[in-house]
C-alpha positions in Angstrom: 51.6 33.8 157.7 49.8 37.0 156.9 51.0 38.5 160.3 54.6 37.8 159.4 54.3 39.6 156.0 52.8 42.6 157.7 55.7 42.9 160.2 58.2 42.7 157.3 56.4 45.5 155.5 56.4 47.8 158.5 60.2 47.2 159.1 61.0 47.8 155.4 59.1 51.0 155.3 60.9 52.3 158.4 64.3 51.5 156.9 63.4 53.4 153.7 62.2 56.5 155.6 65.4 56.6 157.7 67.6 56.4 154.5 65.6 59.3 152.9 66.1 61.5 156.0 69.8 61.0 156.0 70.0 61.8 152.3 68.0 65.0 152.8 70.3 66.2 155.6 73.3 65.7 153.3 71.9 67.5 150.3 69.6 70.2 151.7 71.5 73.2 153.1 70.2 76.1 155.1 70.5 79.7 153.8 73.2 80.3 156.4 75.3 77.4 155.1 74.9 78.6 151.5 76.0 82.2 152.4 79.0 80.9 154.3 80.2 78.8 151.4 79.7 81.7 148.9 81.8 84.1 150.9 85.4 85.0 150.0 88.0 82.5 151.0 91.0 83.3 153.1 93.7 85.0 151.1 97.5 84.4 151.1 100.7 85.0 149.0 101.3 83.3 145.6 105.0 83.0 145.0 107.5 82.2 142.3 111.2 81.4 142.5 113.9 83.8 141.3 115.8 82.4 138.3 119.2 83.0 136.8 119.1 82.9 133.0 119.4 84.9 129.8 116.2 86.8 129.3 115.1 88.0 125.8 112.4 90.5 124.9 110.5 89.2 121.9 108.0 90.5 119.4 105.7 87.9 117.9 104.0 88.5 114.5 102.9 86.6 111.4 104.5 86.6 108.0 104.3 84.9 104.6 107.1 82.9 102.9 107.7 84.5 99.5 110.5 84.5 96.9 113.2 87.1 97.3 112.4 88.4 93.7 109.1 88.8 91.9 109.2 89.8 88.3 106.4 90.5 85.9 106.7 89.6 82.2 104.8 92.0 79.9 106.4 92.4 76.5 104.3 94.4 73.9 102.4 92.5 71.3 100.0 89.6 70.9 100.5 86.4 72.9 101.1 83.6 70.5 102.4 80.9 72.8 102.3 80.1 76.5 104.2 76.9 77.3 104.1 77.3 81.1 101.4 77.3 83.8 101.3 78.5 87.4 103.6 76.5 89.6 106.0 75.3 86.9 109.7 75.5 87.5 111.8 77.8 85.4 115.4 77.2 84.5 117.9 79.6 82.9 117.5 79.7 79.1 113.9 78.5 79.4 111.3 79.8 76.9 108.7 81.7 79.0 106.3 82.9 76.3 106.1 83.8 72.7 104.7 87.3 71.8 104.0 88.3 68.2 106.1 85.3 67.1 109.2 86.4 69.1 110.6 84.4 72.1 110.9 85.6 75.7 113.4 83.7 77.8 114.9 83.8 81.2 118.6 84.5 82.0 120.5 84.8 85.2 121.3 88.4 86.2 120.5 91.2 88.7 120.3 94.1 86.3 116.9 94.4 84.4 117.0 94.8 80.6 116.5 98.5 79.9 117.8 98.8 76.3 118.4 96.7 73.2 121.9 95.3 73.1 123.6 95.4 69.6 127.1 94.5 68.4 129.6 97.1 69.6 127.6 98.0 72.8 129.5 98.2 76.0 128.6 98.3 79.7 127.7 96.2 82.8 124.5 94.9 81.2 126.6 93.5 78.3 128.9 91.8 80.9 125.8 90.4 82.5 124.6 88.9 79.2 128.1 87.4 78.6 128.1 85.7 82.0 124.6 84.4 81.4 125.6 83.0 78.0 128.7 81.3 79.4 126.6 79.8 82.2 124.5 78.1 79.5 127.6 76.8 77.7 127.8 79.4 75.0 131.4 80.8 75.1 132.0 84.4 74.2 135.5 83.9 72.8 138.1 86.6 73.3 135.6 89.4 73.8 136.5 91.7 76.7 134.1 91.8 79.6 131.3 94.3 78.8 132.1 94.5 75.1 129.6 93.1 72.6 132.2 91.7 70.1 132.4 88.8 67.6 132.5 86.1 70.4 129.4 87.5 72.0 127.6 87.6 68.7 128.4 84.0 68.1 127.3 83.0 71.6 124.0 84.9 71.3 123.3 83.2 67.9 123.8 79.8 69.6 121.4 80.7 72.4 118.6 81.6 69.9 119.2 78.4 68.0 118.9 76.4 71.3 115.6 78.2 72.1 114.4 77.5 68.5 114.3 80.9 67.0 116.4 83.1 64.7 117.8 86.2 66.2 116.9 89.6 64.9 119.6 91.4 62.9 121.1 94.5 64.4 121.0 96.2 61.0 118.2 95.4 58.5 120.5 96.0 55.5 123.6 94.6 57.3 124.7 92.1 54.7 124.3 94.6 51.9 126.3 97.2 53.9 129.1 94.7 54.5 129.2 93.7 50.8 129.4 97.3 49.7 132.2 98.0 52.2 134.2 94.9 50.9 133.7 96.1 47.3 135.1 99.5 48.3 138.2 97.9 49.8 138.8 95.8 46.7 138.5 98.9 44.4 140.9 100.9 46.7 143.4 98.0 46.6 143.3 97.9 42.8 143.9 101.6 42.6 146.9 101.3 44.9 148.4 98.6 42.7 148.0 100.8 39.6 150.3 103.4 41.2 153.0 100.8 41.8 153.3 99.8 38.1 155.4 102.4 36.1 153.8 103.5 32.8 155.3 102.2 29.6 157.5 104.8 27.7 156.0 106.1 24.4 157.4 104.7 21.2 159.5 107.4 19.3 158.5 108.4 15.8 160.9 107.2 13.0 163.3 109.9 11.7 164.1 110.6 8.0 167.4 109.0 6.9 168.4 112.1 4.9 167.1 115.0 6.9 169.1 115.8 9.9 167.2 116.2 13.1 166.0 119.7 13.8 168.5 121.9 15.5 171.5 119.9 14.5 174.5 121.8 13.3 174.4 123.0 9.7 170.7 122.9 9.7 169.1 126.3 8.8 166.9 127.7 11.6 163.5 129.1 10.9 162.9 132.7 11.8 162.1 133.0 15.5 163.5 129.5 16.4 165.7 129.6 19.5 169.3 128.6 19.2 170.1 125.1 20.3 171.2 124.6 23.9 172.8 121.2 23.5 170.3 119.5 25.9 167.9 116.8 24.8 164.2 117.7 24.6 162.3 117.0 27.9 165.5 117.1 30.0 164.7 118.3 33.6 161.0 117.1 33.7 161.8 113.8 35.5 161.7 115.2 39.1 158.2 116.6 38.6 157.0 113.3 37.2 158.3 111.4 40.3 156.6 113.7 42.7 153.3 113.2 40.9 153.6 109.4 41.2 154.4 109.5 44.9 151.3 111.8 45.5 149.0 109.4 43.6 150.4 106.5 45.7 149.8 108.3 49.0 146.3 109.2 48.0 145.6 105.6 47.1 146.9 104.3 50.4 144.7 106.8 52.3 141.7 105.7 50.3 142.5 102.0 51.1 142.8 102.8 54.8 139.4 104.5 54.9 137.8 101.7 53.0 139.2 99.1 55.4 138.0 101.2 58.4 134.5 101.3 56.8 134.5 97.6 56.3 135.6 96.9 60.0 132.8 99.2 61.2 130.2 97.5 59.0 131.3 94.0 60.1 131.3 95.1 63.8 127.8 96.5 63.5 126.4 93.5 61.6 125.1 90.5 63.5 122.4 89.4 66.0 120.9 91.7 68.6 119.3 91.1 72.0 116.0 93.1 72.2 115.1 94.3 75.7 111.6 92.7 75.3 113.0 89.2 74.7 115.1 88.6 77.9 114.0 88.5 81.5 116.8 88.5 84.1 116.3 86.7 87.4 118.7 86.7 90.4 118.5 83.0 91.1 117.3 79.6 89.7 115.3 77.5 89.8 112.5 80.0 89.6 108.8 79.3 89.3 105.8 80.7 87.7 103.7 82.4 90.3 100.8 83.4 88.1 99.7 83.3 84.4 97.5 86.3 83.7 97.1 86.1 79.9 95.8 83.8 77.2 97.0 82.9 73.7 95.6 85.4 71.2 95.3 88.2 73.7 96.9 91.6 73.2 99.2 92.3 76.0 97.8 95.0 78.3 99.3 93.9 81.6 101.5 91.1 83.0 101.6 88.0 81.0 103.5 86.0 83.6 104.7 86.7 87.2 107.8 84.9 88.1 109.2 84.2 91.6 113.0 83.7 91.9 115.8 83.7 94.4 115.9 82.4 97.9 112.7 82.1 100.0 112.3 84.9 102.6 109.5 85.8 105.0 107.6 89.0 104.4 105.7 90.7 107.2 104.0 94.1 107.7 104.3 95.9 111.0 102.2 98.4 112.8 103.8 101.5 114.5 104.3 99.9 117.9 106.2 97.0 116.6 108.1 99.0 113.9 109.7 101.0 116.7 111.1 97.9 118.4 112.7 96.2 115.4 115.7 96.8 113.3 117.9 94.8 110.9 120.2 92.2 112.4 117.8 91.1 115.2 117.6 87.3 115.5 114.3 85.6 114.6 112.7 82.2 115.0 110.6 81.2 112.0 108.0 78.7 113.1 106.0 76.7 110.6 102.9 75.1 112.1 102.3 73.0 109.0 105.8 71.5 109.0 106.2 71.5 112.8 109.6 73.0 112.6 111.5 76.1 113.7 114.3 77.8 111.7 116.5 80.5 112.9 117.1 83.6 110.9 117.5 87.4 111.2 115.7 90.6 110.2 117.1 91.8 106.9 114.9 94.8 106.1 112.6 97.1 108.1 111.1 99.7 105.8 111.2 103.4 106.9 107.9 104.1 105.1 104.5 102.4 104.9 103.7 100.2 102.0 100.5 101.2 100.2 97.7 98.7 100.0 96.3 97.9 96.5 92.7 98.0 97.9 91.1 100.2 99.1 92.8 103.2 97.6 94.6 105.3 100.2 95.1 102.4 102.6 98.4 100.9 103.6 99.7 97.5 104.7 102.1 98.8 107.3 105.9 98.8 107.4 107.4 96.0 105.4 109.8 93.7 107.2 111.9 91.0 105.4 113.4 88.0 107.4 116.1 85.8 105.9 116.6 82.3 107.2 120.0 81.2 108.3 119.7 78.2 106.0 117.6 77.9 102.8 113.9 77.3 103.5 112.5 74.3 101.8 110.7 75.0 98.5 107.5 73.6 100.1 107.4 76.6 102.4 106.5 79.0 99.6 103.2 80.7 100.3 103.0 79.5 103.9 101.8 81.7 106.8 104.4 81.4 109.5 105.0 82.8 113.0 107.9 85.1 113.6 109.4 85.5 117.0 111.9 88.4 116.9 114.3 88.8 119.8 114.3 92.6 120.1 116.4 92.8 123.3 118.3 90.4 125.6 120.3 90.5 128.8 124.1 90.6 128.5 124.6 87.1 129.8 122.6 85.4 132.6 120.7 87.6 135.0 118.3 87.3 137.9 114.8 87.0 136.5 111.4 87.3 138.2 107.8 87.5 136.9 106.8 91.0 136.0 104.0 90.8 138.6 106.6 90.4 141.3 107.8 94.0 140.8 106.1 97.0 142.4 106.8 100.6 143.2 106.6 101.8 146.7 105.2 105.1 148.0 108.8 106.2 148.4 109.4 105.7 144.6 111.7 102.7 145.1 111.2 99.6 142.9 111.0 96.5 145.0 110.1 92.8 145.1 108.7 91.1 148.1 110.7 88.0 149.2 109.0 85.4 151.3 110.9 83.1 153.7 110.0 79.5 154.5 108.3 80.5 157.7 106.0 82.9 155.8 107.7 86.2 156.8 108.2 88.7 154.1 110.6 91.5 153.4 110.9 94.1 150.7 114.0 94.0 148.5 114.9 97.1 146.5 115.9 96.2 142.9 116.8 97.9 139.6 114.9 96.5 136.6 116.3 95.7 133.1 115.2 93.8 130.0 111.7 92.3 130.0 110.1 89.7 127.9 107.6 86.9 127.8 106.1 88.0 131.2 109.5 88.2 133.0 111.9 91.0 133.9 115.6 91.1 134.8 116.3 92.6 138.2 119.5 93.6 140.0 119.2 93.9 143.9 120.5 97.0 145.5 122.3 94.7 147.9 123.4 91.5 146.1 123.0 89.3 149.1 119.3 90.1 149.4 118.2 88.1 146.3 119.5 84.8 144.9 118.3 82.1 142.6 115.6 80.1 144.3 114.4 82.9 146.5 110.6 83.0 146.6 109.0 86.3 145.7 105.4 87.2 146.0 103.6 87.6 142.7 99.9 87.7 143.9 97.5 86.1 146.3 96.0 82.6 146.3 92.9 81.2 148.0 93.4 79.3 151.2 96.9 80.6 152.0 97.9 82.2 155.3 97.9 85.9 155.5 101.3 87.5 155.1 103.3 88.0 158.3 105.9 90.7 158.9 107.6 93.0 156.5 111.1 94.3 156.1 113.5 95.7 153.9 
């Protein structure tokens, strides 16, 4: 029994030793083997097929989605009410803030307020106010466009009532001025009426029944008394009296006209005004509050609110190299990684000068570029960082396209690509290059038959491939 166990042990040990030897020969390599495996592999041609397609040259940059208009609200005074917070929507006619007890509200318009508007004012800014009032349902009556007349005064008063405030009067003593003008008209009218009523004739004195009237025949004349003429006393003075009456009437009419003109001017100047500090014009609604920089009780020393309004656009800043490639009108793809969507648009503005940076002093952001989307961007895009792919150039229709690495310049100055046949032979094809983009370039062969879609062209070398054979061209 013990003998059998010994035999089995010897046989098992031999098997284990044989397996270990085989494993060692598979794993352990000689220095010669290691050097051979570390040497460079055989090199051959790496190829790509010629394509026929539209090739576009693109510039890729980043931008931020912002509102088309940013307006700061900074009326002078002390902040007494702030009903809005950052992110709140703003509609036309909405109260934005109260400063020193006076309202500041938003209206639609493109022209900023640059003066106080009072009754009788004219101009494009008045027409803008009239349009904004009508949009809110406050009609301006028969006032001509751009004329601050009675209808505009009534509409403005309605707006202030809707906001919850009384409008400021254009004239501090307006009511008193109008009353005085009306009194002057009444007095002038009475004076005119007095000229239209003839004066009553004087009552004659009673004559003596026995004494003949002086100058009658048979009556002795006192010394120095002229002889009687036979005409009644006062005869011939009626014409002069008539002229005096007409003159008084003409003067009364002129005084009445002047009084009426004064009344019209006083009534036209009286009424509500629109102070420049109480209206903020925005190009589009709904707008939103971008930032609130003040607190109630603070004296205004900078922006109280910053509003963003109008359509959403993408704002980017370019360095010199990209600025030279881009111009307004170029198509753009706006890519939002957050939304996972692409929106087509176009370059709207490329600034000719650099935009200064707020910090540090003397720095700059680059050249400002604005991109407008072909369709309105969702409101949720506001503030997003997005990718802009600008198509700065494109082939005129489909063209033959090869990778840029396929093109080389020969010693003779010709630009060529190397075409490779199925049997591995190669030939040089002279080409003229065109638009490039995204690693590809458009080529036109000197002989059209030499290059076609599907032709393989050499773009580099690859390990393990056969060495190139033959050359031509």
